[in-house]
MARSE-412690 format. One record per residue (C-alpha): x, y, z; residue in one letter. Coordinates in steps of 0.25 Angstrom, whole numbers, plus 5000, padded with zeros to 4 digits. Layout:
BEGIN
PT   xx   yy   zz residu
PT    X    Y    Z      A
...
//
This chain:
BEGIN
PT   xx   yy   zz residu
PT 5026 4906 4875      X
PT 5012 4907 4884      X
PT 5001 4916 4879      X
PT 4991 4925 4883      X
PT 4981 4930 4876      X
PT 4971 4930 4886      X
PT 4979 4939 4894      X
PT 4976 4950 4884      X
PT 4965 4949 4878      X
PT 4959 4964 4883      X
PT 4959 4973 4872      X
PT 4968 4982 4875      X
PT 4979 4973 4873      X
PT 4975 4970 4856      X
PT 4974 4987 4857      X
PT 4989 4988 4860      X
PT 4993 4975 4852      X
PT 4988 4982 4840      X
PT 4994 4995 4845      X
PT 5008 4988 4845      X
PT 5005 4983 4833      X
PT 5001 4998 4827      X
PT 5015 5003 4831      X
PT 5023 4990 4828      X
PT 5027 4987 4843      X
PT 5026 4974 4851      X
PT 5019 4976 4863      X
PT 5016 4967 4877      X
PT 5009 4968 4888      X
PT 5019 4964 4900      X
PT 5019 4962 4914      X
PT 5011 4963 4925      X
PT 4997 4962 4915      X
PT 5003 4949 4911      X
PT 5007 4943 4924      X
PT 4995 4948 4931      X
PT 4986 4940 4919      X
PT 4995 4927 4923      X
PT 4994 4928 4937      X
PT 4979 4930 4933      X
PT 4979 4943 4943      X
PT 4967 4947 4938      X
PT 4965 4960 4925      X
PT 4977 4969 4925      X
PT 4974 4984 4924      X
PT 4988 4987 4920      X
PT 4996 4983 4907      X
PT 5010 4986 4902      X
PT 5012 4984 4888      X
PT 5027 4983 4883      X
PT 5028 4988 4868      X
PT 5043 4985 4860      X
PT 5042 5000 4857      X
PT 5036 5012 4861      X
PT 5027 5009 4873      X
PT 5021 5024 4872      X
PT 5017 5023 4857      X
PT 5009 5009 4859      X
PT 5003 5016 4871      X
PT 4999 5027 4860      X
PT 4996 5017 4850      X
PT 4987 5010 4861      X
PT 4979 5021 4867      X
PT 4975 5025 4852      X
PT 4968 5012 4848      X
PT 4960 5014 4863      X
PT 4948 5020 4863      X
PT 4949 5034 4868      X
PT 4964 5033 4866      X
PT 4968 5033 4881      X
PT 4978 5042 4885      X
PT 4992 5038 4885      X
PT 5003 5040 4896      X
PT 5015 5042 4893      X
PT 5029 5040 4901      X
PT 5040 5043 4890      X
PT 5051 5044 4902      X
PT 5048 5027 4902      X
PT 5042 5025 4889      X
PT 5029 5020 4893      X
PT 5014 5023 4890      X
PT 5000 5020 4898      X
PT 4986 5021 4895      X
PT 4974 5016 4902      X
PT 4961 5010 4896      X
PT 4949 5003 4902      X
PT 4957 5005 4917      X
PT 4968 4997 4911      X
PT 4983 5006 4913      X
PT 4991 5000 4899      X
PT 5007 5004 4900      X
PT 5018 5003 4888      X
PT 5032 5002 4889      X
PT 5040 5001 4878      X
PT 5049 4987 4878      X
PT 5063 4993 4885      X
PT 5075 4989 4890      X
PT 5081 4995 4904      X
PT 5093 4999 4912      X
PT 5095 5004 4926      X
PT 5105 5013 4933      X
PT 5108 5010 4948      X
PT 5101 5023 4952      X
PT 5088 5021 4947      X
PT 5077 5010 4945      X
PT 5073 5020 4929      X
PT 5081 5013 4919      X
PT 5086 5017 4907      X
PT 5077 5012 4897      X
PT 5078 5008 4882      X
PT 5068 5000 4870      X
PT 5068 4985 4872      X
PT 5062 4973 4867      X
PT 5050 4966 4876      X
PT 5062 4956 4879      X
PT 5069 4967 4886      X
PT 5056 4974 4891      X
PT 5054 4960 4900      X
PT 5068 4962 4905      X
PT 5067 4974 4911      X
PT 5053 4970 4921      X
PT 5053 4967 4933      X
PT 5048 4952 4934      X
PT 5047 4942 4926      X
PT 5033 4940 4930      X
PT 5030 4955 4925      X
PT 5040 4951 4913      X
PT 5026 4942 4906      X
PT 5023 4951 4892      X
PT 5011 4947 4883      X
PT 5012 4949 4868      X
PT 5003 4959 4862      X
PT 5008 4957 4847      X
PT 5000 4950 4838      X
PT 5010 4940 4833      X
PT 5010 4935 4849      X
PT 4998 4943 4857      X
PT 4996 4937 4870      X
PT 5011 4929 4870      X
PT 5019 4930 4884      X
PT 5032 4934 4884      X
PT 5039 4928 4898      X
PT 5054 4928 4895      X
PT 5057 4927 4910      X
PT 5048 4916 4914      X
PT 5037 4924 4920      X
PT 5026 4916 4919      X
PT 5033 4905 4927      X
PT 5037 4915 4936      X
PT 5023 4918 4939      X
PT 5021 4905 4941      X
PT 5029 4903 4952      X
PT 5026 4917 4957      X
PT 5040 4923 4956      X
PT 5045 4937 4955      X
PT 5056 4936 4946      X
PT 5064 4946 4939      X
PT 5067 4945 4926      X
PT 5081 4948 4925      X
PT 5092 4948 4937      X
PT 5085 4953 4949      X
PT 5096 4960 4953      X
PT 5096 4967 4941      X
PT 5083 4970 4941      X
PT 5080 4976 4954      X
PT 5093 4984 4955      X
PT 5088 4989 4942      X
PT 5075 4992 4946      X
PT 5073 4990 4963      X
PT 5057 4994 4962      X
PT 5057 4980 4957      X
PT 5060 4974 4970      X
PT 5048 4979 4976      X
PT 5041 4975 4965      X
PT 5044 4961 4965      X
PT 5040 4960 4979      X
PT 5028 4969 4975      X
PT 5026 4958 4964      X
PT 5027 4947 4975      X
PT 5020 4951 4985      X
PT 5008 4954 4976      X
PT 5009 4941 4967      X
PT 5014 4934 4979      X
PT 5025 4928 4971      X
PT 5041 4926 4977      X
PT 5053 4935 4973      X
PT 5064 4926 4967      X
PT 5074 4921 4976      X
PT 5084 4929 4966      X
PT 5077 4940 4964      X
PT 5072 4942 4978      X
PT 5089 4942 4982      X
PT 5090 4954 4971      X
PT 5079 4962 4978      X
PT 5086 4960 4993      X
PT 5098 4965 4985      X
PT 5094 4976 4980      X
PT 5084 4979 4992      X
PT 5091 4994 4992      X
PT 5090 4999 4981      X
PT 5076 5000 4980      X
PT 5081 5015 4988      X
PT 5081 5021 4972      X
PT 5065 5017 4971      X
PT 5056 5028 4973      X
PT 5048 5027 4986      X
PT 5036 5030 4979      X
PT 5037 5018 4968      X
PT 5042 5007 4983      X
PT 5029 5013 4989      X
PT 5021 5008 4977      X
PT 5027 4995 4977      X
PT 5025 4994 4990      X
PT 5009 4997 4991      X
PT 5009 4986 4981      X
PT 5014 4975 4989      X
PT 5004 4983 5002      X
PT 4995 4980 4993      X
PT 4997 4965 4990      X
PT 4989 4955 4997      X
PT 5001 4949 5006      X
PT 5009 4962 5008      X
PT 5019 4955 5018      X
PT 5024 4947 5008      X
PT 5031 4960 5001      X
PT 5035 4967 5016      X
PT 5040 4953 5017      X
PT 5049 4952 5004      X
PT 5053 4968 5007      X
PT 5058 4965 5019      X
PT 5065 4952 5014      X
PT 5072 4959 5002      X
PT 5076 4970 5012      X
PT 5069 4982 5004      X
PT 5061 4986 5016      X
PT 5069 4993 5023      X
PT 5072 5001 5012      X
PT 5057 5005 5008      X
PT 5050 5005 5025      X
PT 5062 5001 5037      X
PT 5051 5006 5046      X
PT 5046 4990 5042      X
PT 5058 4985 5042      X
PT 5060 4991 5058      X
PT 5049 4982 5062      X
PT 5055 4968 5060      X
PT 5060 4962 5071      X
PT 5056 4955 5085      X
PT 5064 4962 5096      X
PT 5064 4953 5110      X
PT 5065 4959 5123      X
PT 5066 4952 5136      X
PT 5056 4941 5128      X
PT 5048 4950 5123      X
PT 5048 4951 5110      X
PT 5036 4960 5099      X
PT 5032 4955 5085      X
PT 5039 4959 5072      X
PT 5030 4970 5068      X
PT 5038 4969 5054      X
PT 5030 4957 5050      X
PT 5019 4958 5059      X
PT 5016 4972 5048      X
PT 5019 4962 5037      X
PT 5006 4954 5044      X
PT 4998 4964 5046      X
PT 5001 4970 5032      X
PT 4995 4960 5026      X
PT 4985 4958 5036      X
PT 4977 4969 5034      X
PT 4980 4967 5018      X
PT 4969 4955 5019      X
PT 4959 4967 5022      X
PT 4962 4978 5015      X
PT 4968 4983 5003      X
PT 4969 4998 5008      X
PT 4986 5000 5005      X
PT 4986 5012 5016      X
PT 4980 5001 5026      X
PT 4989 4992 5021      X
PT 5001 5002 5024      X
PT 4996 5006 5037      X
PT 4999 4990 5041      X
PT 5010 4991 5035      X
PT 5015 5003 5044      X
PT 5007 4999 5058      X
PT 5020 4996 5064      X
PT 5030 5003 5059      X
PT 5031 5010 5073      X
PT 5034 5000 5079      X
PT 5048 4999 5078      X
PT 5053 5014 5082      X
PT 5044 5012 5095      X
PT 5048 4999 5098      X
PT 5053 4997 5112      X
PT 5054 4985 5123      X
PT 5048 4986 5138      X
PT 5050 4978 5150      X
PT 5036 4978 5155      X
PT 5029 4977 5141      X
PT 5038 4974 5130      X
PT 5040 4979 5117      X
PT 5031 4992 5114      X
PT 5030 5000 5103      X
PT 5021 5012 5109      X
PT 5017 5022 5099      X
PT 5020 5013 5087      X
PT 5008 5018 5080      X
PT 5011 5033 5081      X
PT 5025 5031 5078      X
PT 5020 5023 5065      X
PT 5012 5032 5061      X
PT 5023 5042 5060      X
PT 5032 5034 5052      X
PT 5023 5032 5042      X
PT 5023 5046 5038      X
PT 5038 5045 5036      X
PT 5037 5032 5029      X
PT 5025 5038 5020      X
PT 5033 5050 5016      X
PT 5047 5042 5015      X
PT 5040 5032 5004      X
PT 5034 5044 4997      X
PT 5020 5038 5001      X
PT 5006 5046 5003      X
PT 5008 5055 5014      X
PT 4993 5059 5013      X
PT 4981 5052 5019      X
PT 4986 5038 5017      X
PT 4999 5041 5024      X
PT 4989 5046 5037      X
PT 4981 5035 5034      X
PT 4993 5026 5037      X
PT 4998 5033 5047      X
PT 4985 5033 5056      X
PT 4982 5018 5053      X
PT 4996 5015 5061      X
PT 4995 5026 5071      X
PT 4980 5020 5074      X
PT 4986 5005 5073      X
PT 4987 5001 5086      X
PT 4973 5008 5090      X
PT 4962 4998 5089      X
PT 4971 4986 5096      X
PT 4969 4994 5107      X
PT 4955 4998 5106      X
PT 4954 4986 5104      X
PT 4953 4980 5118      X
PT 4945 4989 5124      X
PT 4936 4995 5112      X
PT 4929 5007 5119      X
PT 4919 5017 5112      X
PT 4931 5028 5115      X
PT 4942 5021 5108      X
PT 4935 5018 5097      X
PT 4928 5030 5096      X
PT 4944 5037 5094      X
PT 4950 5025 5086      X
PT 4937 5029 5077      X
PT 4942 5044 5077      X
PT 4955 5042 5075      X
PT 4955 5032 5065      X
PT 4942 5038 5056      X
PT 4940 5031 5044      X
PT 4951 5021 5045      X
PT 4945 5015 5056      X
PT 4943 5002 5050      X
PT 4958 5002 5042      X
PT 4962 5004 5057      X
PT 4956 4993 5061      X
PT 4960 4984 5049      X
PT 4974 4988 5051      X
PT 4973 4983 5067      X
PT 4967 4970 5063      X
PT 4979 4966 5052      X
PT 4987 4970 5063      X
PT 4984 4958 5069      X
PT 4996 4949 5067      X
PT 4993 4937 5080      X
PT 4995 4924 5075      X
PT 4987 4919 5088      X
PT 4973 4916 5084      X
PT 4967 4921 5098      X
PT 4974 4932 5099      X
PT 4970 4937 5083      X
PT 4956 4933 5086      X
PT 4956 4942 5096      X
PT 4962 4954 5091      X
PT 4954 4954 5079      X
PT 4941 4954 5088      X
PT 4946 4965 5096      X
PT 4947 4973 5084      X
PT 4934 4969 5078      X
PT 4928 4974 5091      X
PT 4932 4987 5087      X
PT 4928 4987 5075      X
PT 4914 4985 5081      X
PT 4916 4995 5092      X
PT 4923 5005 5080      X
PT 4910 5003 5073      X
PT 4899 5005 5084      X
PT 4906 5017 5089      X
PT 4908 5022 5075      X
PT 4893 5021 5072      X
PT 4890 5029 5085      X
PT 4901 5039 5085      X
PT 4903 5042 5072      X
PT 4917 5045 5077      X
PT 4924 5042 5062      X
PT 4928 5056 5056      X
PT 4924 5063 5070      X
PT 4919 5077 5067      X
PT 4915 5083 5081      X
PT 4899 5086 5082      X
PT 4901 5101 5085      X
PT 4912 5107 5076      X
PT 4921 5119 5081      X
PT 4912 5128 5074      X
PT 4900 5125 5083      X
PT 4911 5126 5096      X
PT 4913 5141 5093      X
PT 4899 5145 5090      X
PT 4895 5138 5102      X
PT 4904 5144 5111      X
PT 4908 5157 5106      X
PT 4922 5153 5101      X
PT 4931 5157 5089      X
PT 4941 5145 5084      X
PT 4950 5141 5099      X
PT 4956 5130 5104      X
PT 4943 5126 5112      X
PT 4937 5123 5101      X
PT 4945 5111 5099      X
PT 4947 5107 5114      X
PT 4929 5106 5112      X
PT 4929 5098 5099      X
PT 4940 5089 5103      X
PT 4933 5086 5119      X
PT 4920 5084 5110      X
PT 4928 5073 5102      X
PT 4935 5068 5115      X
PT 4921 5067 5119      X
PT 4915 5061 5109      X
PT 4927 5050 5108      X
PT 4926 5046 5123      X
PT 4911 5044 5120      X
PT 4907 5055 5132      X
PT 4897 5061 5119      X
PT 4893 5054 5107      X
PT 4897 5060 5095      X
PT 4884 5068 5092      X
PT 4881 5085 5090      X
PT 4872 5087 5103      X
PT 4882 5080 5112      X
PT 4894 5086 5106      X
PT 4889 5099 5109      X
PT 4886 5096 5124      X
PT 4899 5093 5124      X
PT 4905 5103 5116      X
PT 4898 5114 5128      X
PT 4903 5107 5139      X
PT 4918 5107 5135      X
PT 4916 5121 5132      X
PT 4912 5125 5144      X
PT 4923 5117 5150      X
PT 4935 5126 5141      X
PT 4925 5138 5147      X
PT 4916 5140 5134      X
PT 4902 5144 5134      X
PT 4893 5142 5124      X
PT 4889 5154 5117      X
PT 4875 5149 5109      X
//
């Protein structure tokens, strides 16, 4: 068998080996660490160790041998333990056999051999193990030809894929996620088994599903993953809102673009410019309001009036259904979906007042909004592509100019509500809101500069219009 001693030259592996020898156990490093080393994907910070025996006992013994005796977190239900040392997270598990029931992805577990443990792994490329035992330190144990599958860039299950995916349907999403992250192909039999078992995804918790979707979204080319979710029939069980965008309707010779495949292009485009997960979510969901708002008008053709507003409401429902955070992250995605067409409209007539309103409404997210709109350009016509990008550059230049001059971002009125009350000798009332709104509108429209003296004069003028008299 081939040997990879350089893969495990880090001192932590000698420590684990020594601890295993002390306990008279066999130990192996398995899974992602081995796979990524062979693929030259950089230094791993997560290490999975299999002990033929108790993983928890091995973790405790390793801790005793390490400086500072790092804390061991144990999960007795699963027979696993974890410790962190020098920025590396190590998980220990005892080698085990698994058997599944129809209703749950949580298996019945019993102690097993290394071979049993490799059998239960999801993919051949994740069943690769390196020995940490003195007799064959660094030797590769590869019962399913995972090295060959790495070379051929293939995702394949060690055992019958139909059983593998039916037992634990999360593996279907993991297959697609690995294919997306590594730019691998899912073997034909495996792809068919995912299609056959697609509805089994319903037994998986929403949190686990979203964890995999996030990893797909953070890949270099997320469209690969979403195209596979679509091809295998998983997507309708996860995001029916996206599936509803697919297709091109034609009436009286007029057609609209396929908004599903357009969306995937937008996600790929934005992924070239940002690693911001939530901005990528905004790209994925920016058009979801188009399916429910689609109408045909004989004069203008296909319309999607108000799709941004409808889409922003749908963002909340989708986040809630999928048990995603309903906090500032969700509000951020909502805001970008709601405003996703504003810069497009503005690009044809870049006025100061329109830009001021854009900055006021978008606040700190104005750059992200512009990034989203630029990613939304998917035309294949080179002249149009250049023209649209040039228009957006004009908007960006105007944003910079207006922001430097008028300081609209995170706008606070130059005159406070307290000063309005003191000036006119009034208590908290509707009139204060009227004056503050009038000052804000005057600044946004460019009637007055965003400065105290100008705002105070305007306040007195507006006050007199609603029958208020200054008392000082």
